[in-house]
N, C-alpha and C positions, 0 to 999 in steps of 0.2 A: 182689868185696866188695860188702856190701849196707850202705848207708847209711841210717839214720833220721834224718833232721833233725828234732827234735822241738822242740816250743814251749818245754819246759823243760830238756830232756836230749837230747843227741845220742848215739847208739850206732852202733858198726862191728861187723859179723860178716864171716867170711871162710870159704872152703872152698879147699883147696889140692888140685889133682887133676894127673895126668899130663899132659904137654903134648899128648900124642898121644891123648888121650881127646877126641872130639869131644862127646859127650852123656853125661857120667858121670851115673849115678843116685846121688844123695846124699841121704841121710837126714838128720833133724833133729839126729842125735846125733853126725854127723860136723861140723858147724857149730861153727865156734870165734869166740871174742869177742877185741876188741882191749881190753887193761885196762892198768893202770899209768899211768893217766893223773895227769899231774902233780899233786901236792898233795891226791889225793883223800881222804887223811885216815883211809884204811881199808887201809892197808898196800898199796895198789896192786889190791886185789882188785874195785874197782867196774867194773862194763861198761858205764858211761855217764859222761858228762861235761855239766856244765851249757853249755846254749846262751846264753854270754854273753861279751861284751867290754867292757873298761874302758879306753878310751884315755888316754893322757897328752897333754899340751900338745904333744909333740915330733911335728913332721911326719913324714910316711911317705915313703920314695923309692918311687916305684910304676913298675912296668913297663908303659910305654905301647904296646908292642907288641902287648897284646892288645887294644886299644881298639877294634878294627874287628870284633871277635867279636860274637856275637848280643846284642843291646839295645844296641849301642853306636853312636857317632855321630863318629868321628874324622876327620882329614881325609886324603885320600889322597896318596900320595907325589908328590914333584915330578918333573918330568921329568929330572932330573938323578940320581934315584936308581940306583943299581946294581941292576938287575932280571935275573933269571936269563933266560937265552936258551931258544931251543926245545931240547927234549931234556933239560933239567935238571929233576930232581926235588925237590919241595918236601916228600916223604914222610919215612919215618923218617930223623930226623937228629938231631945233637946239639943239644940246645937250648942257646941263649945263656946268659950269665949273667943270671939273674933279679933286678932290684933287690928282690924280695920279700925275698930273703936277707941285705940290708942291715939291713931293719929287724928281720927275725927274730931276729938276734943280739942285739937289744937286749930281747927278751922275756926274763922272768925264766926262763923253762924254753927253753933253745935245742934245735933239733932235734938229737937225739943226745946229751944230757948225760944225767947220772946220773937215774935214778927217784927221785922223791920219795916218801918214805913216809908223811910226816906233815906238820905245819903248819910253815911256815917264815917267819921275819919278812921284811917286803918292805921295802926302803929306799924312803922316802917321797921322799927327793930325787932318786932316779933317774928317768929318764925312760920306764920300762917300759910297753909295753901289755899289759895283762892279760888271759888269757882262763880259760875253764873254772873250776876250782876255785880259782885263783888269786883270781877275782873274788870268790868267796864268802868267802875270808878276809878281803879288804879290806871287804867289807860286814858280816860278822857278828864277826870276831874282831879287828879291828884299830882302833886309834883314828886313823882317816884323814881328811885333810883334802883327800882328790882330788875334783876337781870331779864332782859327780853328773850333769854333763851329758854326761860323756865315758861313762857307763855305758850300755850296751845290752844289755838283756836281752829274751828273747821276741821277736826280729827277725823271726820266721817269720810272726806276726800281722800285718805290714805287707803282706806279700802275699795277705792274705784280707781282700777287702773287703765284709765282713758287717757287720751291725748289732752282733752280740756280740763283735766285735773292735774297736769304735769307740774305746772307753776305752783300750785299749794303743796303737791308732795314734795317739790325740790326745796320748797322753803321750810317745810316741816321736819324732813329727815335729820338735817343737824341739830335739831332741838332736842329730837329723840335720843339721839347719839350722846348728846351733851348731858342729858338727864340720865341715861344708862351709866356713862362714864362715872357719875358722881354717886351712883348708887340710889337715884330717887325712885327709878323704875328699872325694872329687870330686862335683861335680853333674852329672847327667845328665838329658837331656829338655828341659823346659819350665824356663826360668831364674826364671819368676816364680810356680811352684807346687811343692810338695813332692810327688813321685810315687813309686811303688814303685821306680822304677828307681834312685833316689838311695841304695837299700840295697845295690847292686851291691858297692861297695868293703867294706863291714861284711862280706857273705858271703865275699867272696874272704878276706880277713884271718882269717874264722874257719877256714874250710876248709884254708886253709896249715897252720894248726896241727893240725886234725884228720888230714888226710893225712901232715902230716909225722911226727906222734908214729906214726901206724899203719904207716907206711913203717919207721920205726926198730924197732918190734915186730916186725914180719916178719923184718926182717934178724936180730934178736937170737934170735925163737923159730923161725923156718921155714928160713933160710938163703936168704932171697929176695936175688935178684941183678937188677940191670936189665935182663937177658935174659930175665927172667920176664914172659910178658905178663900184663897185670891188666885184668879185665873191670869195669866199674862198674855196681851197680845202684841206682838212686835211688829213694825212696819218695816219693809226694806225697799230700796230702789228695784225697778224693774230688771236692770241689768246687773244686779248683783250677783256674784257667784256664791255657791254653796258654802265655800271656805269664808266669805265675807260675813253671811247670815251666822255662821258658826260663832264666829269672832263675837257678833253680837249677843247671840243667844248666850254664850259663856258668860260674857261680862256680866249680864243681868242675872244670871243664875250666882256668880260669885257675890254680887251685890245683895242679892235675897239673903244669902247666908250672913254678911257682914251686918244687915240691919235687922236680921230675924223677921222678916217681912215676908210671908207666905211660907209655905211648907215645903221640906225637901224631902224626897224618897230616895233612900240608899245615895244621899250626897247630891242628887238631880231635881230639878223642879219639874215638875209633873204638867202635861197638858198645854206646854207651850204653844202658841199659835202665831204663825207667820203669815202675813198679807203683804203684797205689794203696795206701795204708796198711791199708785194711781187707783186702785181697786179699792182701797179704804176710802179715798176721796170721793170716788163715784158712789160707793155705799151711802155715804152720808148726804151728799147732795141729792141723790135721786131719792133718798128716803124723805129727805126734807121737803123735795118738791112736788114728788108724785108724778114725774114726768119721765117718760120713756124717750130716749134718744140715744143717737150714735155719737159718742164722742172719741175715746181714745179705745172703747171696746164695744163689742155688740152685747147687748143685754139678751139673757134668754128667760129669767125668772123676774117677775116683778115683786113678789112675796114668799119665800125670801129674796132678794134680789142677788142674782147671779150673773157674772160678766163673763160672756162666753170665749171671747178671744180677743186679743189687742189687733188693732186694725193699722195702726200706724207704726212706722219704723221706729224702734228703741234709739233714743238718742238724749242728749242732754247738752248743758254748757254752764259754766260759772257765769251766771248773771245774776244770782240773787240779789237781795237787799243789801248784804254786807260788803258788795263790791261797790255799790254806791258810795258807801262812806269812804272808801279808798279814792273814787274818782273826787269826791268832795275834798278831799285832803290834798290831792294831787293838784286841783284847781286853784285853790286857794293859795297854796305855796307859789304856785305860778305867778298868782297877782301880786303876792310879796316878795318876790324874787330879788328885788332890788332894796327893799326897807331893813337894810341891815342894823339900823339903829333900834330895831326892835329886840334884837338880841343883846339883853342885858341883865345884870343880876343874876346870872347863872340860868336865865331861862332864855331859849331859843324859839325862833319862829315855829319851829316843828312842835314844840311843846304848846305854844299858843294856838296853833291850828287844831292840836290834838284836843285841847279844851273844847274848842269850838264843834268839834265832830259831834258830840253827845247833843248840843241843843239841834243839830241838823237830824241827827236819828230820831229824836222825839217830837220835832216839829216839821221843819221843810219836807223831810221825805215823805212824811204820812200827809201832809196837808196841800203841797204845791202840784198844780196841774200844768205842765209845760205848754200844753194847748193853748191856755190863755194868756200866753205872753207875759209870765210872771214878773214880777221885780222883788226884791228882798235885801236883806243886809246882814252881816255877820259881824259880832262885836269883837274888835281887835284892840284892847287896851293899849294907849300910847301912839296909836296910828295917826299921822298928820293928814288934814282933809287936804282937799284939792287948793283951796284958797291959801292955806300954809305953803303948800308945795310951790305954788306960783310966786308967793313971797321969795322963796329961796331959789327960783329960777328952774324949777323942775315942772316936767310934763304932767298936767292933771290925768289922774288915773281912776276916777270915778268912787273916790274916796271921801268921806267927810269924817271930822275928828272922831277917833275912836271905833270907825265904821267901814268895812267895805260894803260898797253897793254892788248888788248882783242884779244883772239883767239877763235877756233872753238868751244871750250868747253863752252867759255862764252856766245858766241851767241846761241848755242843750250840751254844752260839754261834758256837763256831770252825768245827765241822764240819757242821751241819745245812744252812745255806745252799748249800755246795758239793754236797752229798751229793743234796739234793733237786733242785738244778739238772741233775746226771747224771742222776738217775731220769726228770726231764722229757725230755731228749734220748732216753733210752732207750724211753720210753713212746712216743714220737712214730714211732720205728723200728717198733717192735711194731704199733703200732695200723695203720700204713701197709700192713704185711704182711697182718694180718688183713682189711682192706678188700679186698685181693685175693685173698682165699682162700686163703692160705697159712699154716699153723699154725706158730708157733714154740715149739719145745720146749725149746730149750737156748740159753743165752746165754753165751758166752765172753768172760771178763774179762781184759784184758792191760794193758800199760803198767805205769810204775813205781808209778803210785797204785793200780793194779789188784791190788797186794800187800797193801794198806792192810786190817787188819782190820775197821776201822769201815766202810768201804765195802763189803766183802765180805758182812758180817752186814746191813748195811742194804739191799744190793740183793737178798739172797736173801729178806727178809722183804718187801721191796716187789714182787718179782715173784710171790710166792705172793698176795698181796693183788691184785695187777692180775689174775691168772688167775680169781680169783672174783668180782671187778667186772666183767669180760669174760664171765662164766658160760661158762668153757672147761671142758671136761670132763677136762682133764688140768692137770697143774703144769707152771710153766717154771722149768726147773732152771739153776741159776747153775754154771757151771764154771769154774776157773781151775786155773792152774798155779803152780809153785813161783815164788820172788821173782826169781831169776835169769833164767828164761824168760819171766817176766811183762814185764820189762824189756827183752829182746833179742828179744822174738817177732818185730816187725816187721822188724827190720835181717836177723834169721835167714831168716825167709820171705822177703824180696826176694833173698838170696843163693841160696835154694833154686829160686826160681821163675825166676832169671836162667839157670840150668843146663837148665833145660827149657822152650822157646818153643813147642812145637806145641801145636795146638788152643787159642790163644790168640783174642781178638777179632779180627774182620775189619778188615783195614788201611785203616780209614776217616780220611782226612785231617781235622784239624781246624784247619788253617791253609792257606793258599795262598802260594805262592811264585813269584817272576817278576823279570826283569831290565828295567831301563829301557832304551828304545831310539827312535831317530829314525826315523819312517816318512815317506814323501812324504805330504806334504798332500794329503789327499782327503775333505773335509768331507760330500760325498755319499755315499761310501761306508762312512765311519766316524764314527758319530755322535759318539764321544768327541773327534775332532779339533777340532770346533767350538768347545769350550772347553779346548782344549790350548794349551800355548804353542808359537806358531808362530815359527820362524827362517828367514830366507833366508840359505841358506849363502854364505859371501863366495867360496868357491872354484868351485861350479858355478852359482852363482845360483838354485838350487832352492828352493822353500819345503819345511819339514820340520816335523813334530809331534813334540814330545817326550812319549812316552808310556810305560807299563810294559805288559810283555808276560808275563802268567802261565802258566807251562807246568805248574804242579800246584795243582789247585783245592781248596778246601775241600769236603767232603763227597764227594769223589771216592775211588776205590779203587786206589790205584796198586800194582801188582804188587810183590812183594818185590825183585825185579831188574827194572828196566825203564828205558828210554831215553827222555826227554821229547823233545817235538819241537824241533829244532834251529832256531835262529835266527840269520839272515844279520845281520852287524853291520858298519858301515862306517866307517872313518876317512878322513877327507878332511884333508890337512894340507900344510902350507908345506914345500918341499924343503929348508929349512933347519934345521929343527927335528927333534927325534928324534921317532920314531912310537910314541908310548905309548898303548895301549889300555887304558882303566878302565872295568871293569864292577863294579857295585853289585848285590848280590843283596838283595832286600827280602821279608819275611815279613809277612803280614796275617791276624789272626785273624777279621777282619769277614766276614759272610755275603753282603756287597753287592759285592764286588771285580769290578770287570770289567778285561778288557785293553783296550788302544787309548784308554785315558783317561789323563791326566797322573797320576804317582804322588802329587802334593798334591791330586788332585780330591777333594771330599767323598765320592765313591763310594769311593775308596780310602784314606779315613781311617782312621788306625792303624797305617800301612804302617810298619815298622823295618827298620833297615840289620841283614841277617844274616851277610854275608860280602862279599868282595871279591876281585877278580882283577886285577892290573896284568900288561901283557905288553909288553915293548919290542920292536917289530916293525922297528927300524931298519935291522936287518942286510939286510931286503929291498931298500931303497934301495943300502946300503954294497955289497953284493955282487953288485948287478945284475940282481937277480931281478923288478924291476918297473922300469915307465919311466913319466916324467912325463905328466900329461894335458895338453894345451894346448888352451884353450877357442877354438873357431872361432866367427867373426861370425854373428849370426843373419839372417833374411831382410832386415832393416832395416840390416845392416852393423854392428851393435851387438855388441860382444863381452862376454857377461855371465861374470863370475868371473874367475880367474886360474890361472895354471899351478900345479898340484897333484899329489900323488899320492894315488891310492886304494887302499885295503888293504879288502877283503871277507872277512870270516872267520866262521867257525860258532862259536856259543856253544851247547855240548851239554850239558845237565843229565841226571846218571845217578843213579837212585836204586838204592841196594843197602842193602836191609834197613832200617836206622835211621840211614844215613849219605845223604848226598845230594853228588855230586861234581858239578863243572862244569868243562868242558874247553874251552878255546879251540883250534879247530883252522885250520890254513891250508895250501892254500886252501880256500875255501868250496864243499866238494864230499864226495862219499862218499869220496874218497881223501885226504882233507886229513891233515895231520901234526898232531900235539898240539904246540901250542905252550908251553902252562901249564897247570896244573891247580889246583883248590881244591875244598875240603872242608868239611862243617858236619856236625853232628849233627843229625838231624830226629826224634830220640826223642819230643821234645816236640810233634811236629806229628801223633802219632796218640793215640788214646786209651790211657790207662794200661794195661799187660799186653800191648800189642801187639809181636809178635816181629818 
């Protein structure tokens, strides 16, 4: 399953193949798409769904058992928790009831309900949390009094810390704060600041609906059963950080658990694949056309297609299709700024324009070509026409009764700012390639907005003019596909790419992973001990430094399958207590990380909890496998410490593809027995496209 989590819309594509086919060769024509999104207003034919949620004031019962996963900071279990003992597996298992199901039933479209073929009224007195096309109904068709602070759109931009996303991040942060304050979503990270991590519950809530609907569609259309393995391929922008990719990966993992869609191993989804959006799109388009070209990447393999390197400068802008809706509303309100008489019966001009926007979304935006000097009209009930205005001594404004007439100036004001910004981004890409001596002869246009006639005609003319300005001896050709393929190209390409992983980029780590440990205090030998937290253990009287030990380092090249260095961990405990060993796995994206320093030291700033392992070793005492240690007097006759048990075990990390397993083994030797194992996905720890 390929998932294109878009700024405005999300699409899901999939391929079904025989369970015994290890490396099936799949063409773009075999890729299918999830459709029948609730209330899509197009008889279920749309292959995308708006990336939007609208929360009600009703609190949501959340599954706290996933809080220890990536980017989370939950408390560990208490000593009285019932932990699995040696030999017990936390692998493929029946997942417990997920509290996500409790609130999912309150959504207007519950998982497994009948497909919605058109618009349906929503009961404002109910406490539904809305998503996808349901949100658009509320925004554009319904006279709603829902609190706008509960509306979250373009959430993806909160994970992009660029100048061109500043406006949307500034708009959305107060809404997240509002939802956190009312207990609808939870606060993560710094309590005194709004951070990207605060988006986690929003992402999970959205993907619960996406995966729940996808699962139901596969049951109905493909005969999906829980025995069918599912592999997920996620797409990310080229400029995303490893942290943003982990956020997406973690949210999808939580949604998999909530919907029982796919298998979790040790609470983690296996074999997640992450690929950049440009590479996924190019994979689909080149597979579909069998054309070798220089676009944003240079190509090294025809089959399986591999993109060697990006040749343009990474950049972007907020100029997608949803911003045209904003420009339409702004232009229409400007045309109606003096029509105060329209504000009546509790309805304002803003409400009227909002209703008109949906028609623009589904018609004008997709059909109008501004290069053809278009004219159009927008229905505005109660609007005075120019003849009526003249009778009242008012200036004509290109109105007719009940309609605003649109001319070329109107369309230019709505479309041109967005089109010019798109062209500016494209020009930076092309100029960057030309400076490297790479000739750009073809440009592929994809995405939902990529099917718009206005964008196609504008860019076609722009590229011809750019070739002349750069004095190129060739034209730059604009290529595009049909509307459906344009919308689903990224999700489809992610699906194809995940089925063929060879010849990908080198396995270069972009994050470091390590476990905290206590080391005998040696400030002369270990510089980090000088600034670490030092503790004199009450059991043996020795001094220990609390530090972190990294076993996977950023910029290293770990093998596809490899065992990291095992570290001996010790537990000193009272004879009267349970022997609970707790290990926390940390991830850090910094370039400056160092072992033998405290995890909270400035050198290790940015460390986040990524996983944990809790092992009950009490059976060693209860079954007589170990004996207590009795401290003896020193040369001065002083007894340092007190009677205790000492348990020394190995913690062994094992990298398997895009998964990281960590195993507690006792005794600490080559012949140790597995006590317990944990696992997380580390797909986000490599460059996108890494197999």
